[in-house]
LUMDRENFI-621294 format. One record per atom (N, C-alpha, C): x, y, z. Coordinates in steps of 0.02 Angstrom, whole numbers, plus 50000, padded with zeros to 5 digits. Layout:
XYZ...
END
This chain:
497735114750948497205112550902497335115350832497165111350782497285113550713496895119850697497175123850652496855130150633496155128950603496095123750562495445121850534495295114750556494665113550575494485107050602493835104750570493825098550546493245096050510493025089250538492365088350541492075081950562491915077850500492235072050494492155067850435491845061250456491285059450424490995052850434491285048050384491545042450410491835037250368491355031450361491185029750300490765023950285491195018950248491505014350285491975009650254491635004550211491035002550229490644998150187490884991050185490914988150125491004980950117491614979450072491764972950066492284970750021492954974050035493224977349984493874980749992493804987450027493194989450043493074996050073493524997750132493564993350183493994994950241494724995850223494974992050174495684992450155495844999150122495435001050074495575007250038495425013350081494935012850125494795018450170495375019650218495685014350242496255015150287496815019250255496945017950190497455021750154497245029150149496615030350130496385037250122496425041150188496255038050243496285041350309497015043150326497465038550314498175039950327498425045850285498215046050222498425051450178498135058150202497505058150222497195064250248497555066650311497735062150355498095064050416498765067050399499105064150349499775066550331499735073650302499275074850256499235081450225498945086450275498505084150320498225088450371498765090950419499225086550437499765088450482500215093750451500305093350386500725098250352500395105150348499755105250338499395111550324498975113950383499075110950441498715112950502497965112250493497765106550465497065104750457496915098750500496435099350545496255093750589495635090150565495635083550574495055079550555494825075450615494165075550626493855071250676493465065850638493745059850637493445054450598492975050350642492375049250618491885045050652491625039850603491655033450622491435028150578490695026550589490365024450536489665022350540489555016650491489025012850503488865007050461488415008950403488565005850345488145006650287488255000750241487754999050200487824993650152487744986850184488104981950158488054975150182488244974550255488754978050277488954977850347488394980250392488024985350370487464987850409486884982850409486774979450352486244974450348486384968750398487014966450399487194961050445487104963050517487244969350533487214971550603486524973850625486144976850579485504979950598484914977750557485034974450500484484972550456484304977850405484644983650409484484989250363485124991550328485074993350264485674995650228485895002650248485435006650274485605013450296485245014750362485545012950418485235014250483485105021650494484585023150531484405030150543484955034050578485325030750624485855034350659486445035950613486545031750561487075033250512486895039550473486285039950449486065045850411486105052050454485905051450517485925057250562486635059550573487105054950582487805056650591488075060250529487885057650470488115060850408487855068050403487235069150422486945075750418487315080850462487615078550515487955083050562488715083150551488935080650494489645080750476489785086450429490425087750419490635092650369490695089350300490815082850300490855079050237490815071650254490625067750203490565060450211491035057150160491465052750185491915049050141491675041750141491465039550082491185032850074491665028550033491735022150053492185017750016491785013849963491565007849979491205003749931490704999349968490134998149937489624994049969489394988449922489084983349953488784978049914489224971949907488944966849875489304960649864488814954949852489094949249830488674943549813488234941349871488484942149931488144939649991487444942449998487334948549974486694951949985486274952749922486504949649866486174950749802485454948049799485304943049840484634939949836484144942549888484334947749924483874950749972483324954549935482754955749968482244960149938482554966949923482294970249871482614976349847482694981649902482204982249945482234987549996482764986150048483044980050050483554978250098484254977750068484314978850003484964978149971485414984049987486074983049985486544988549999486434994649955486284993449891486204999149844485615003549863485115000749895484555004749919484785009649972485265007550012485545012050062485905017950030486235016749974486575022149939486075027249912485535024749882485015029249857484705033149915484615029849972484335033150030484795038550058485445037250055485935042250078485915048450034485895047449969485865053149923485225057149933484665053549939484025057049949484005060450017484245056950069484215059650136484635065850146485175066450107485595072350112485455077450056484975075850013484805080449959485365081349910485725076049895486305076349850486075075249779485955080649744485645080149678486155080449621486785082049636487285082949583487875078349595488005074049546488575069449549489105071649499489705073049523490265075049480490735069149472490815066949409491235061149394491765063049343492375064249365492905065749317493165059349283493355060049221493685054749184494285057949149494855057449182495455060749158495995055549143496285056049084496825051449065497475053949095497745050249143498395051949170498935049449121499435053549107499945051549058500265044849074500345043449140500675037249159500255031049144499605031949131499165026149123498835025849054499095029649006498795029548940498765022548911499285018648921499305011948891498845007048927498555009048983498075004749018497385004948985497275010148945496625010748911496575005548856495975003148844495864998348790495805001848723495775008448722495745012148660496445014448639496525016248576497165018248550497405024648584498065025248591498365031048624498135037648592498095037848525497915044148492497185046048505496775041148525496075042648540495995045448611496365042748659496245044648729496745049548758497315050348726497815054948754497545062048759497555064848819497305071548829496575071948850496235066248856495525066348877495455069048948495005073748957494865076549023494125078549024493705074049049492985074949047492705075249118492205079549128491835079449191491095078149174490835072649201490125070949191489745073449253489255077749241488815080249294488155076649287488005072249334487415067949331486905070049384486285070749364485745072049412485635065649453485555066349519485575060449562484925058549597484485063249608483915061749652483235062049616483235062449551482615062449513482645057249459482225058049408482235053449352481935046749367482115041849328481785035349329481935031349392482475032949428482635029149488482185031049547481865036749543481445039149598480725040349578480575040449512479905042249489479355037449511478775040049520478185036049538477655036749483477255031649468477265025049501477835020649478477975015649520478485010749504478285004149537478524998649509478374992149539478224986849487478074980949511477864975449468477144973849486476714974549437475994973849449475714968049408475134965749429474784960449393474204963549354474194962449290473674965349247473024961349255472484963849222471834960549225471864953549195472344952449150472414945849118472864941149158473134943749215473564939549257474294939949238474454944149189475154944849167475514949949212476154948449226476554953149265476774958949220476774965049248476984971049211477424975349256478034976549232478494980849270478434988049248478434992749297478334999749282478855003949319479195008349282479605013649311479445020049275479465025549311479255031949283479835036849281479995039349222480505044549216480165051349219480335055249269480015061749278480505066849304480475072949278480865078549303480435084849305480525088849358480205095449361480685100749336480425106549321480845112049300481365113649353481165113549416481625115149471482205110249473482055103749465482585098749467483075099649409482815101149351483245102149292483665108449300483355113849324483705120149330484295119749379484185116249436484725116249486485325112049463485205106449429485765102549404486085106149345485675109649306485945113549250486415118949274486235122349327486675127749353487335124949379487305119249413487925116049435488365114449374488065111949321488445110149261488745116249227488355121549220488625127549189489195130549231489105130649297489635133249341490265128949336490165122349332490735117849326491095118949259490715119549205491015120749139491385127349138491115132349172491425138949175492115138549207492215133949254492855133249288493335128849249493075125649195493495121249155493645124649088493445121749033493605124448967493025128248936492475128948974491915132948949491495129648896491485122948896491075119148848490625114348887489975114648873489495110348906489065106748854489035100048859488615096048815488055093048858487435094648840486865091848875486615085748837486525080148872486335073848841485635071948861485215070348812484515068548825484275063748772483615062648769483305058748716482665062348695482765068848678482195073248665481805071348603482085067148560481725065248500481165060248513481175056848571480635052048586480335052748656480675056448701480435056948770480225064048786479615064948810479375071548829479775074348887479965070048935480365072448991481035075248967481315072348915481935074848887481835081348848481245082148818481105088448785481085094148835480775092948893480775098048946481485099348969481875094048977482585094748997482955099348948482875097948884483235101948834482995109148834482355110248841482085117048842482365121048901482385117948960482625121549019483375122849016483765117948994484495118948989484645124448938484275124548883484365129748833484205136648861483675137248900483505143648931484035145848981484315141149019484835142849067485455145749033485585143548972486195145648937486245153248931485675156648931485685163948926486045167248985486055163749042486395166449102487135164949101487365160949053488065158949050488325160048979488375166248957488585167548888489305165448874489705164448927490405162348919490475154848911489915151148916489945143848909489615141848843489965137848803489705135348739489285129148752488635129648737488175124048749488035120148685488035113548691487825109148636487375103748664487025100248620486565094948639486715088648599486655082848631486705076448597486175071748623485905067548579485485062048601485945056848635485675053248683486095048948725486425043348684486095040648633486405035348594487005037948555486935044048527487495047048492488055048848540487875051248599488385053048649488805047048668488475041248677488835035148694489335033248639489115033948577489555032448521490145037348518489995043848527490515048948523491035048248579490815045948637491285044948692491835039948674491645034948635492125029948614492495032048551492145035548506492445037348442492925043148448492725048448483493135054548487493025058048554493265055048609493115057748676493405064648690493925066648653494235073148667493795079048648493235077848613492785083248596492395085648657492375081648711491985083248769492395086748824492085091448857492375094448917491935092848977491345095948980490865094649033490215092049002489955086649031489325083649008488825084049065488205086049049487675085949099487105081549073486835077449117486295072949095485905070449155485355066949142484925064449195485205058249229484815055649276485045050349320485215043949282484765041449242484885035149207485435035849155485395040949112485905041849061486585043149092486585046949147487215048549180487535042449212487125037949238487375031749267487765027849215487495027449155487805023549101488405027149071488315033449054488855037149019489455038349064489355039349129489925040649172490365034349179490055028449178490455022349179490815021349112490485023049057490815022548992491415027248989491325033349014491875038149015492435035749061492245032549116492745030149163493215025049130492935020649088493345015449058493805018049003493715024348981494205027348936494885027548969494885028049035495515028749072495875022149081495555016649066495875010149072495685006349135495495009949189495295006549250494805010849288494245007949304493755011449345494025012249417494545008449432494855008749498495245015049511495295019549463495675025649471495245031849481494575031149478494165037049471493745038549533493765044849555493375047049613492715050049590492295051949639491695055749624491485059849683491075064949669490795069249721490055069849711489665069149764488935070149762488775076049807488475081249776488395087649810487665089749813487495093549865486835096449872486885103949881486375106949907486365114249915486625116349983486505112350036486715114450103487015108750144486785102650134487025096950173487735095050152488085091250194488765088950175488735084550113489265084650074489315080450015489585073550032489485069049986489745062249992490265061149937490835058549956491395057749910491605050449910491625047449851491715040149846492035038249780492405032649779492645030049715492065027249675492145026849610491595024449568491595016949560492125013649582492145006349576491735002949630491664996449624491274992649672491694989949729491394985249766491714982749827492204977049814492204974349753492684969049733492774963749786492234960349806492294955349860492764949649844492894948449780493334942949760494064944049781494254950349792494954951649814494984954849883494424955149918494404958349984494864954650032495234958550072495674955650122496314952650097496454953550033497054950450003497604955549987497514961750006497994967049993498124968049918497594966949877497654967849805497294974049780496904977249822496464982749801496874988949782496614992649734496894999049714496565004549755496945007949799496645013049842496635019949811496885020749749496985027449723496335031149709495805027749688495165031149678494895033649745494995029749798494775032049864495165038049887495815037849875496245043449893496065049749853495935048949789495735054649748495035057049766494615052649793493965054849820494065059249881494555057449922494725061749979494965068549955495335068649900495555075049872494955079149847494475075849815493865079349794493485081949854493485078249909493165080549970493485086949995494145087149993494495093150015494335099049970494305097949904494205103449857493475105749855493015101049846492315102949835491895103149899492105099449950491715099150012491965103650067492625104550071492925108150127493295114450106493315115850041493645121750015494385122050036494725116450028495435115950043495815113749980495855118149930496165116149866496905114549872497265117849916497985116549923498095109449947497715107249996497765100450022497585095449967497065097049929496865092549874497425091849823497735097449806498285097349756498865093149781499015093449845499575089349871499425081949864498815079949878498645072949870498685070849797498435074949753498455073449681499165073049656499595077449680500305077349660500635070949686500455068849747500735062749774500525056649733499905056449711499675050949669500085050649604500185056349572500575056549510501295054249523501585056349579502275054449595502335046849604501855043949639501865036649650501815032949583501385035449539501325032349473501955033249433502265039149438502895040349403503455035749428503405033749491503905029149519503805021949495503255020749460503145014149431502755009349473502465011649529502065007249571501385006149540501164999849538500524998149509500184992549548499534993049557499134987349579498934983449517498644977549528498514973049472498064975849418497584980049436497104982549387497404987549339497964990649357498294995449312499004993349294499154987049305499824984449292499984984449218500604986149202500854985849133501584983549135501844981049079502524978349078503034983449102503514981149144504044985449168503884989149232503264988649256503064992049317503144987349377503104990149438503174986249499502484984649527502304978249529501664976049556501704976149632501264980149662501254980749735500534980349760500454979949825499804979449854499534986049880498944985649909498594991549934499004995249987499274991550035499644994750089500284997950064500614994850016501234997649988501095004149951500535004449915500345010749882500245016149935499915014349989499805019150043500455021750072500935017350084501585019350111501945024050062501905022449998502235026649947501905033549944501255033849952500905040349952501125044650011501185041650069501395045450129502105048150118502545044150090503225046450076503225052150026502795051549976502755056849925502505063349955502025063049999501755068950032502285072150076502665068050111503195070750154503735074250113503885071650055504385074750011504135081349983503475081949973503205088349948503295093949998503375092150062503455097050115504185098150133504635094450101505345094850118505655101350093
END
């Protein structure tokens, strides 16, 4: 039996999810065999696949299985097929339920420019070269969860939509500490993003983050309003190291940061809590238009598996081997369609997986 053994719940989901998950599992098995790490993989339904089978986007037995795992590896959920369902039955509702059910309040989204893919970015090389940003997004509070919410009929018969943005001191403090600790492990710079000039909830956010800074004298704290932060991400992204922000702003800014790299198909993420297992997933969608065609880019899923090893299982050596293998495959010129550039070799999802396994084997030679 392997020296270390972990129970991993696999949520393959929809669209390209099964294809990219298959590559990630093979990569985990390969690096695990080298480093005497054992994995017990158990599959469960979530998203559209779960809706088709059970009528629910997050069945109770799936959540229970996740709770008793060491980590959860999620691929991609959703698709056109389920877009017209009532909101409580949509795949995305299952994702929110998973985060809430596991108490995953911190989302870590790296946006790192790999040298091999600089020309894939839509921005000029001198703007993006060297960009290495970590967005720390609060996940279980804010406007996505605040009450009251809904569409109501007023006394005049007019429809009125309501969502409530709300944060408590406790919610702000715990995400703030994750952000300061993350910045401490990076370049020691933290930018907190809010809208304190017009929102009271953001004023509380800024006050609490500022107070927390006293506990982290080695971290340089700055503040930006969210509109300015969005502009600065495009104008001069290298000024940022670690960004912390609330649920809504983080949802938007992390995608903006992702596109600095040229393809959202390259970026992983980690969702962490205080005690429950974390969820590790690529930031891209299920891409149903290319599902089953061997066109999907599995690298974000593979890098999510690396984040799982580093942040969820405390196996940094295994994570580094996977990351090195990804760089080697890119250096060899292999590209899927979303990151293709002149002179490179256009290959499919399975071929990328095969190349990753070969690269991992060479690392152990």
